[in-house]
SETORLUM-724027 format. One record per residue (C-alpha): residue in one letter; x, y, z. Coordinates in steps of 0.05 Angstrom, whole numbers, plus 32768, in hexadecimal, padded with zeros to 4 digits. Each point is the difference from the previous one (the first is absolute). Layout:
AXYZ
...
END
This chain:
X88B182958EA2
X80387FFB8033
X7FF17FDA803E
X7FFF8030803D
X80197FCB802F
X80387FEC7FD0
X8014804A7FF9
X80028007804C
X80297FC18006
X8032801A7FCC
X800280438024
X800C7FDC8041
X80397FD87FE1
X8022803D7FE6
X7FF780268042
X80177FC48027
X80427FFD7FDA
X800D804A8008
X7FE780078047
X801D7FC1801D
X803780238022
X7FDB803F8014
X7FE980158045
X7FB67FF97FEF
X80077FB57FF4
X80277FF9803F
X7FD1802D8027
X7FC97FCD7FF8
X802C7FCD8020
X80037FD37FC4
X802D7FFB7FC6
X7FE27FFA7FBA
X7FFC7FB77FEC
X7FFA7FFA7FB4
X7FEB7FB78001
X7FCA800D8033
X7FE5803B7FD8
X80007FD77FC0
X7FDA7FC88024
X7FCD80338019
X7FF9801D7FBA
X7FF77FBB7FE4
X7FCA7FF18034
X7FDD80417FF0
X80027FF07FB5
X7FE57FBA800C
X7FCA801C802C
X7FEE80337FCB
X7FFD7FCA7FCA
X7FD37FD6802C
X7FD4803C800F
X7FF9800F7FB6
X7FEE7FB87FF2
X7FCD80008037
X7FE380427FE6
X7FF97FE17FBA
X7FDF7FC2801E
X7FD2802D802A
X7FEC80287FC3
X7FF27FBF7FD9
X7FD67FE58039
X7FDA80418006
X7FF27FFF7FB5
X7FE87FB78004
X7FD58011803C
X7FE1803B7FDA
X7FF27FD37FC4
X7FE17FCC802D
X7FD580358023
X7FEB80197FBC
X7FEE7FB97FEB
X7FDB7FF68041
X7FDC80427FF7
X7FEA7FED7FBB
X7FEA7FBC801A
X7FDA80248037
X7FE0802D7FCD
X7FEF7FC47FD5
X7FE07FDF803D
X7FD9803F800F
X7FE880047FB8
X7FEB7FB78002
X7FDB800C8042
X7FDD803D7FE3
X7FEC7FD97FC2
X7FE67FC7802A
X7FD88030802B
X7FE380217FC2
X7FEE7FBC7FE3
X7FE07FEC8043
X7FD680408001
X7FEA7FF57FB8
X7FEC7FB88011
X7FD98019803C
X7FDD80347FD5
X7FEF7FCC7FCB
X7FE57FD08036
X7FD78038801D
X7FE480137FBB
X7FEE7FB77FF2
X7FDE7FF98045
X7FD8803F7FF3
X7FEC7FEA7FBA
X7FEA7FBC801B
X7FD780208038
X7FDF802F7FCE
X7FEF7FC57FD2
X7FE17FD9803A
X7FD8803B8019
X7FEA80137FBA
X7FE87FB97FF3
X7FDB80008042
X7FDD80427FEE
X7FF27FEC7FB8
X803180327FE1
X802F7FF67FC6
X80447FF48021
X802980267FCB
X7FD1803C8004
X80027FFF804C
X804C7FFC8000
X8006803A7FD0
X7FD0802C8028
X801A7FEF8045
X8043801F8013
X802C7FCA8020
X802980348026
X7FC280198023
X7FF47FBD8021
X801C7FF28045
X802B7FC3800C
X7FF97FD98042
X80387FDF8029
X7FFC7FC17FD6
X800A80277FC0
X7FB87FF87FE8
X7FD9803B7FE6
X7FC48013802A
X7FC380297FEE
X7FFD7FE77FB8
X7FB57FED8002
X7FEF80438021
X802780257FCA
X7FDC7FD97FC9
X7FBE800D8023
X800F804B7FFE
X800D7FF97FB5
X7FBD7FDD7FF7
X7FDC80378026
X802180347FD4
X7FF67FD87FBF
X7FC97FCC8008
X80057FEF7FB5
X80417FDC8010
X7FDA7FC5801C
X800F7FC27FD7
X7FB77FF67FEA
X7FF880007FB6
X7FCF80347FE8
X7FC17FE87FDB
X800C80087FB6
X7FC1801E7FE2
X7FDD7FD47FCE
X7FFF80257FBF
X7FD87FCE7FD7
X7FC880207FD9
X7FC97FCE8010
X7FBE801D8016
X802480378027
X80027FD0803A
X80487FED7FF7
X80157FB97FF9
X7FE47FC68024
X803C7FDF801F
X7FDA7FC3801A
X7FDC7FEE7FBF
X800D7FBC7FE1
X802280067FBC
X7FC97FD57FDE
X7FCA802E801C
X8027803C7FE9
X80057FE47FBA
X7FB57FF17FFE
X7FF080468018
X802C801F7FCB
X7FE17FD57FC8
X7FBB80148013
X801280498007
X802380057FBE
X7FD47FCB7FDC
X80397FD57FE9
END
């Protein structure tokens, strides 16, 4: 592609040689000076070369800046992702700690009321319990008391197992001495 400044300079050279003696050159009050024109053209060409070099350098710097911003953006995104993961992990740890505190409170209250701790924990909804400022569940004993009112058979007392021995229809005699029992059986069955 031809250089526009160079084309103008060549056009000026050719005009200068043909118009040097004309009235228009003299009307301006100056005579055409070929050396001065060539020096101006050279200055303009040098200026243009320098401008092109600066433009290339500017484009390179802009590209580097864009790459750096991209890298910084990705670092920022990485940092945001790490922060989000840490926040999620913190919330999971809080939820786990809350769950453990509730389970422990249920176990304590169940033992105090004579209930099986596993059964009480399975029947009592941990989300239904309120948590105080210290992070401890409150109202656990009241909730277990409500369960006992609704289902009194949950009480930890072991039911009396009926004695199914077929002796005199009276059931077994749990306090009988084994020697007395043997003597009674020998006399009954004449052994």
